[in-house]
Each structure stands twice: as structure tokens, then as C-alpha cells.
C-alpha positions in Angstrom: -36.3 3.3 0.7 -35.5 7.7 2.4 -36.0 9.3 5.5 -35.9 12.6 7.2 -37.7 12.3 10.5 -37.4 13.9 14.0 -36.9 12.6 17.4 -40.0 11.4 19.5 -41.8 14.4 21.3 -44.8 14.8 23.4 -48.1 14.0 22.0 -49.8 16.5 19.6 -51.9 19.2 20.8 -55.6 18.0 21.3 -55.0 15.6 24.1 -54.0 12.1 24.4 -54.4 9.8 21.2 -57.6 8.0 21.3 -56.8 5.1 18.7 -53.2 4.1 18.2 -54.5 1.7 15.7 -56.3 4.0 13.9 -53.4 6.3 13.6 -51.1 3.6 12.4 -53.4 2.9 9.7 -53.7 6.6 8.5 -49.9 6.7 8.7 -49.6 3.4 6.8 -52.0 4.8 4.0 -49.9 8.0 3.8 -46.6 6.0 3.3 -48.5 3.8 0.9 -49.7 6.6 -1.2 -46.3 8.5 -1.0 -43.7 5.8 -1.4 -45.4 2.5 -2.3 -47.3 4.2 -5.1 -46.0 7.6 -5.7 -42.3 6.5 -5.8 -42.3 2.8 -6.6 -45.1 2.4 -9.0 -42.7 3.4 -11.9 -40.7 0.2 -11.4 -43.5 -2.2 -12.9 -44.7 0.3 -15.3 -41.0 0.9 -16.9 -41.2 -2.1 -19.0 -44.4 -0.9 -20.5 -43.0 2.6 -21.1 -40.1 0.8 -22.9 -42.4 -1.3 -25.1 -45.0 1.1 -25.8 -44.1 4.8 -25.4 -40.4 4.8 -26.9 -38.7 5.3 -23.5 -35.1 4.2 -24.0 -33.1 2.4 -21.3 -31.1 5.7 -20.5 -33.9 7.8 -20.4 -35.7 5.5 -18.0 -32.8 5.7 -15.7 -32.8 9.6 -16.1 -36.4 9.4 -15.0 -35.6 7.4 -11.9 -32.6 10.0 -11.1 -35.0 12.9 -11.3 -37.2 11.2 -8.8 -34.6 10.6 -6.4 -33.4 14.0 -6.6 -36.8 15.6 -6.2 -36.9 13.4 -2.9 -33.6 14.5 -1.8 -34.8 18.2 -2.1 -38.3 17.3 -0.4 -36.0 15.5 2.5 -33.9 18.5 2.7 -37.0 21.0 2.7 -38.5 18.9 5.7 -35.2 19.4 7.5 -34.7 22.9 6.9 -38.5 23.9 7.5 -39.6 22.1 10.5 -43.1 23.5 10.6 -43.8 22.1 7.2 -43.3 18.6 9.1 -46.1 19.5 11.5 -48.4 20.9 9.0 -51.6 19.2 7.9 -51.9 21.5 5.0 -48.5 20.4 3.6 -49.4 16.7 4.2 -52.7 17.2 2.1 -51.1 19.2 -0.4 -48.3 16.9 -1.1 -50.7 14.0 -1.4 -52.9 15.9 -4.0 -49.7 17.3 -5.8 -48.3 13.5 -6.0 -51.8 12.3 -7.3 -51.8 14.9 -10.0 -48.3 14.0 -11.3 -49.2 10.2 -11.7 -52.5 11.4 -13.6 -50.2 13.5 -15.7 -47.6 11.1 -16.6 -49.6 9.6 -19.8 -50.8 13.0 -20.9 -47.5 13.4 -22.7 -44.8 11.6 -24.7 -42.0 14.4 -24.1 -39.3 12.8 -21.9 -38.7 16.2 -20.5 -42.3 16.7 -19.1 -42.0 13.1 -17.7 -38.7 14.2 -16.0 -40.4 17.0 -14.5 -43.5 15.4 -13.2 -41.0 12.5 -11.5 -39.0 15.2 -10.0 -42.1 16.9 -8.7 -43.4 13.4 -7.3 -40.1 12.8 -5.7 -40.4 15.9 -3.5 -44.1 15.3 -2.7 -43.2 11.7 -1.7 -40.3 13.1 0.8 -42.5 15.4 2.4 -45.4 13.0 2.8 -42.9 10.4 4.2 -41.5 12.7 6.8 -44.5 14.0 7.9 -46.0 10.6 8.5 -42.8 9.3 10.1 -42.9 12.3 12.5 -46.3 11.7 13.4 -45.8 8.3 14.4 -42.6 9.1 16.5 -44.6 12.0 18.1 -47.8 10.4 18.8 -46.8 6.8 19.5 -44.0 7.6 21.6 -45.6 5.4 24.7 -46.9 2.8 22.3 -45.1 -0.8 21.4 -42.7 -0.4 18.8 -44.1 -3.0 16.6 -47.0 -0.4 15.8 -44.3 1.6 14.1 -43.2 -1.2 12.0 -46.7 -2.1 11.0 -47.2 1.5 9.9 -44.0 1.2 7.9 -45.5 -1.8 6.3 -47.8 0.6 4.3 -44.8 1.0 2.0 -45.0 -2.5 1.0 -48.7 -2.8 1.0 -48.8 0.4 -1.6 -46.1 -1.5 -3.7 -48.0 -4.8 -3.7 -51.3 -3.0 -4.7 -49.7 -0.8 -7.3 -47.8 -3.8 -8.7 -51.0 -5.7 -8.8 -53.0 -3.3 -10.8 -50.1 -3.1 -13.3 -50.5 -7.0 -13.7 -54.1 -6.7 -14.1 -53.8 -3.9 -16.7 -51.0 -5.8 -18.5 -53.7 -7.8 -20.4 -54.7 -4.3 -21.9 -51.2 -3.6 -22.8 -51.8 0.0 -22.1 -49.0 2.1 -20.1 -51.5 5.0 -19.7 -54.1 3.1 -18.1 -51.4 1.9 -15.6 -50.6 5.4 -14.5 -54.1 6.2 -14.5 -55.0 3.5 -12.2 -52.1 4.3 -10.2 -53.3 7.8 -9.6 -56.8 6.6 -8.7 -55.1 4.2 -6.1 -52.8 7.1 -4.8 -56.1 9.3 -4.4 -58.0 6.5 -2.3 -54.9 6.3 0.1 -54.9 9.9 0.4 -58.5 10.0 1.3 -57.9 7.5 4.1 -54.7 9.4 5.4 -56.2 12.8 5.1 -56.9 13.3 8.9 -53.7 12.1 10.3 -52.6 13.7 13.2 -49.2 15.5 12.5 -46.2 16.2 15.1 -45.3 18.4 17.7 -41.8 20.2 17.9 -38.8 17.7 18.7 -36.7 17.9 21.9 -33.3 19.6 21.8 -30.5 17.9 19.8 -27.5 16.0 21.6 -24.3 17.6 22.7 -21.0 17.8 20.8 -19.5 15.6 23.7 -21.9 12.8 22.6 -20.9 13.4 19.0 -17.3 12.8 20.0 -18.0 9.5 22.1 -19.7 7.8 18.9 -18.1 9.4 15.7 -16.1 6.5 14.6 -19.4 4.1 14.3 -21.5 6.4 13.0 -19.2 7.2 10.4 -19.1 3.3 9.5 -22.9 3.5 9.5 -23.1 6.5 7.3 -21.0 4.8 4.9 -22.9 1.7 4.9 -26.2 3.3 4.5 -25.0 5.5 2.0 -23.8 2.5 -0.3 -27.1 0.8 0.4 -28.9 3.6 -1.1 -26.8 3.2 -4.2 -27.5 -0.6 -4.6 -30.9 -0.7 -3.4 -32.0 1.9 -5.8 -30.7 0.3 -8.8 -32.4 -2.9 -7.8 -35.6 -1.1 -7.0 -35.7 0.5 -10.5 -34.5 -2.4 -12.7 -35.7 -5.6 -11.0 -38.8 -6.0 -12.8 -37.3 -5.2 -16.3 -34.5 -7.6 -15.4 -36.9 -10.5 -14.5 -38.9 -10.0 -17.7 -35.9 -10.3 -20.0 -35.3 -14.0 -18.9 -39.0 -15.2 -17.5 -42.6 -15.2 -18.6 -44.2 -11.6 -19.1 -46.3 -11.8 -15.9 -43.1 -12.8 -13.8 -41.7 -9.3 -13.7 -44.8 -7.7 -12.4 -45.9 -10.7 -10.2 -42.4 -10.5 -8.6 -43.0 -6.8 -7.8 -46.0 -7.8 -5.9 -44.4 -10.3 -4.0 -41.7 -7.5 -3.1 -44.6 -5.6 -1.7 -46.0 -8.5 0.3 -42.6 -9.4 1.5 -42.2 -5.8 2.9 -45.5 -5.6 4.9 -44.2 -7.3 8.0 -40.6 -6.9 7.7 -40.1 -3.6 9.8 -42.2 -5.0 12.5 -40.1 -8.0 12.3 -36.8 -6.4 12.3 -37.6 -4.2 15.2 -38.8 -7.4 17.2 -35.4 -9.0 16.2 -33.6 -5.7 17.1 -34.8 -6.0 20.4 -33.3 -9.0 21.2 -30.2 -9.4 18.8 -27.2 -7.3 18.1 -28.5 -4.4 15.7 -24.8 -4.0 13.9 -25.1 -8.0 13.4 -28.7 -7.6 12.1 -27.8 -5.1 9.7 -24.7 -7.2 8.4 -27.0 -10.2 7.7 -30.0 -8.3 6.2 -27.3 -6.6 3.8 -25.9 -10.1 2.9 -29.2 -11.5 2.3 -30.4 -8.6 0.2 -27.2 -8.7 -2.0 -28.0 -12.6 -2.6 -31.4 -11.6 -3.6 -30.5 -8.8 -6.0 -27.9 -11.1 -7.8 -30.1 -14.1 -8.3 -31.9 -12.8 -11.6 -28.4 -12.1 -12.9 -27.0 -15.3 -12.4 -30.2 -17.7 -12.9 -32.9 -17.0 -15.1 -36.4 -18.7 -14.7 -39.4 -17.8 -12.5 -38.3 -19.7 -9.3 -35.0 -17.5 -9.2 -37.2 -14.2 -9.9 -39.7 -15.1 -6.9 -36.9 -16.0 -4.7 -35.1 -12.7 -5.2 -38.3 -10.7 -4.9 -39.0 -12.5 -1.5 -35.5 -11.7 -0.3 -35.3 -8.0 -1.6 -38.8 -7.3 -0.1 -38.1 -8.7 3.3 -34.7 -6.9 3.6 -35.0 -3.4 2.0 -37.2 -1.7 4.8 -35.5 -4.1 7.3 -31.9 -2.6 6.6 -33.3 1.1 6.8 -35.3 0.3 10.1 -32.1 -1.4 11.8 -29.9 1.3 10.4 -31.6 4.2 11.8 -32.0 2.4 15.1 -28.6 2.0 15.3 -28.1 5.9 14.7 -30.7 6.5 17.5 -28.8 4.2 19.7 -25.5 5.9 19.2 -27.5 9.2 19.9 -25.6 10.9 17.4 -26.9 14.5 16.8 -29.1 14.8 13.9 -28.4 11.2 13.1 -31.5 10.5 11.0 -31.3 13.7 8.9 -27.5 13.0 8.5 -28.4 9.3 7.3 -31.4 10.4 5.0 -29.0 12.7 3.3 -26.4 10.1 2.7 -29.3 7.5 1.6 -30.7 10.0 -0.9 -27.4 10.8 -2.4 -26.8 7.2 -2.9 -30.2 6.9 -4.7 -29.2 9.9 -6.9 -25.9 8.1 -7.8 -27.4 4.6 -8.3 -29.1 4.9 -11.6 -26.4 6.8 -13.5 -23.8 4.4 -12.4 -25.9 1.5 -13.8 -26.8 3.4 -17.0 -23.6 2.5 -19.1 -24.4 -1.1 -18.3 -28.1 -1.1 -19.5 -26.9 -1.5 -23.3 -26.9 -5.3 -23.2 -29.8 -5.8 -20.6 -30.1 -5.4 -17.1 -28.2 -8.4 -15.6 -25.0 -6.5 -15.3 -26.7 -3.6 -13.5 -28.2 -6.0 -10.9 -24.7 -7.5 -10.3 -23.4 -3.9 -9.8 -26.0 -3.3 -7.3 -25.3 -6.5 -5.4 -21.7 -5.8 -5.3 -22.3 -2.1 -4.0 -24.6 -3.6 -1.2 -21.6 -6.0 -0.3 -19.6 -3.2 0.2 -22.4 -1.7 2.6 -22.1 -5.1 4.5 -18.3 -4.5 4.7 -19.0 -1.2 6.2 -21.3 -3.0 8.6 -18.4 -5.4 9.8 -16.5 -2.3 10.7 -19.5 -0.9 12.4 -19.5 -4.2 14.7 -16.0 -3.7 16.0 -16.1 -2.2 19.2 -19.8 -1.2 19.0 -20.6 0.4 22.3 -23.9 -1.7 23.4 -23.7 -0.3 27.1 -25.7 3.0 25.8 -29.2 3.1 26.4 -31.3 1.9 23.7 -34.6 4.0 22.4 -38.0 2.1 22.4 -38.9 3.6 19.1 -36.4 3.7 16.3 -37.2 5.2 13.4 -37.4 3.5 10.0 -37.0 4.5 6.4 -37.4 3.0 2.8 
């Protein structure tokens, strides 16, 4: 999951927000289109492309890397051009471009063309994410934090819906139909989010003195979140293919649907827990649970292990992002979300190439690598807990990112 969002600011021009729940619904639809479908539908379609389109394991990793590189570029564009984050035209254009790239995937068999399409899709996904999250922070600043969590649940809903489409279309054994159906789903979600109210300019950044007070803990947080980007994306890319190697054909796509369903309430739950328990401790717990979930299909075959893995991964990958960015906000570190976004994005770019040499004998070794890296993130979270400044004011509405 890789965000670049801005701090809360005043409500957007045009008066008070009439319906917070409607705003949450529109933001959730945008996140479902941009992230749940635009980024993650590739995971359940990947095995079909291997079997029917002649896509090699190495090329599959390259396409994933291209998408993450595009995502980093889009996130950086959102940081460097803050007006884009507040532009309804950029949101709508990104949704249209994203939908078009999905529809274009089955129109070619050229790996280079697929790579270009996934890079463009990644950039469009990032812009949709940045705009939607900034909109939430700006327009729901005086509303309960759990509303933000349910909006981020749109990512999980998009994953579940797109995964369910692939399960249904698996009977037709047509990878092209899977891409066309995902484009149709993205178009419907884009229409639902078309009138999302965008954000207003953020408040001034924090001072250099505040940076000096918190740099040690932020360094540990940055290391943990960057490593999470590496491990999470390996699992997010290859989990379905790994499960299908040792389980019935429906188990992989079915597990991906379960990942999405588990992710829907996870951000709201982690935000609720984060107001009652130590956030560094929650981050550590979420990372350990995620590492166990990632490793399960690699050490134990069968449907039970696959479903347990999906449940644990789905319940934590958004939760880790939610808690990590909340910790960054708690530390009041200047441009914390932007910096964490950059680290997370770089981690996602490094993940698939790091796993590629292990794919010659299947996906189990890649999942073991992912679990080890996530445990490394947990070690960094242990360092974060040491002497963490709990006496600092805690923001009511921390941002979150998949």
C-alpha cells in the first residue's frame, strides 16, 4: 500500500461539507478504483497471463516494478505540484487514464507495451490516491477519525471486487476478459467518485527545532516503513501465484478476495486501537502478524494455510500503513508523510527485482524473503519503541496509505 498526502487544512471552498458520509463514499470509490483495481488487479490476473499470454516469471516481476516506479513518479508529482493535489480535473483525468490502461492491456502481447501501460497506470494510481487522501484530510478534519479509516477501506473493497471478477472469469480461462472486466469496474468506481471535493492548501511545515527533537525516532520509523514497502509488495504481487502452486485453482483468486475483505475494516480498526494503545507497539505487532501471514503459504500448503495467510495479510497491510503514518504525525516531523511515502515507494520498486532471482523454482522462496524483510521492519519498530516521546500531542486524524 504508498501515499503522499498533506496535513489537514481548512474545509474546501464552497462552505461546510454537507454530508461527511457521502464524502467518505466518494473517496472510498476513488481509492477502490486507483488502488484496489488499478494497482492490485494485476495480482490475480498474473497467473492467467503466465498460462495464456506467455508472460514469464521474470517479465511478470518487471511489470510489477514498472507499476511501482510509475507510482513513485506520480507521488513525487503530487508533492512537487501541490496544485495538482487540489485539482478536480487532475483527479478525473487520472481516473480516465487509469481505466484506459486497464482496457488496453489485452490489446497487445508485447511485454514492452505492457510495461509502458503499467508505468502509466502506476502514476495515475498515485495521483488518485494523493488527491483522495488530501481531500479526506482537508474536508473531514473535524469529524471522527474512523470515517477516514472506512474511506481507506475502499482499497480493500476494490481488491475484493476485482479479485471476485477474476474468480468468475477463471471459468472462461480468458486473461483478456479479466482485464476488460477490471476496466469496466474501474469506470464504474470512477463515475462514483467523479464529484469528490478536493482539498485546500495545507498549513505551514514544522520548524527545524522540532525536526531535531524527533529525528532519532523518525529515522527508525523511516527504516521500518521502507522495509515494509519491500516485503509487502513481494507478497502483494506473488501471493496468488504462490498459493495456486500448492492449492486448488480457485484458492489463489479466492484468497485474494479474502485479502480485500479483510482490508475493508482494517484501517478503521487500527485507528481505533491507536487511540487506546501505544502506536509503536501496534506497529510492531502488525508487522510480526503480517510476516507470519506472508510465510504461511511458503511453509505449509493447502487451502487452510492459504486462507489464513490471506486473512492475516489483508488485516495488516493497510493497518501497518495507517499506524506508521500516524506515528509520523505524532512526532510532528516536517514533511513526514512525504518522506515516508518516498521510502515506501522505493521499497516497492526494490521488492520485485530482489525476488526475481528466486522465482526460477516457484514462489515459495520469494515469500520467505518477503517475510524476512518484514521481520526486519519489525526490528526497526523495536528501536522506535525505545524512549518514544508519548508526551507529544496526538493528531486526531492521522493519514494512512496502502
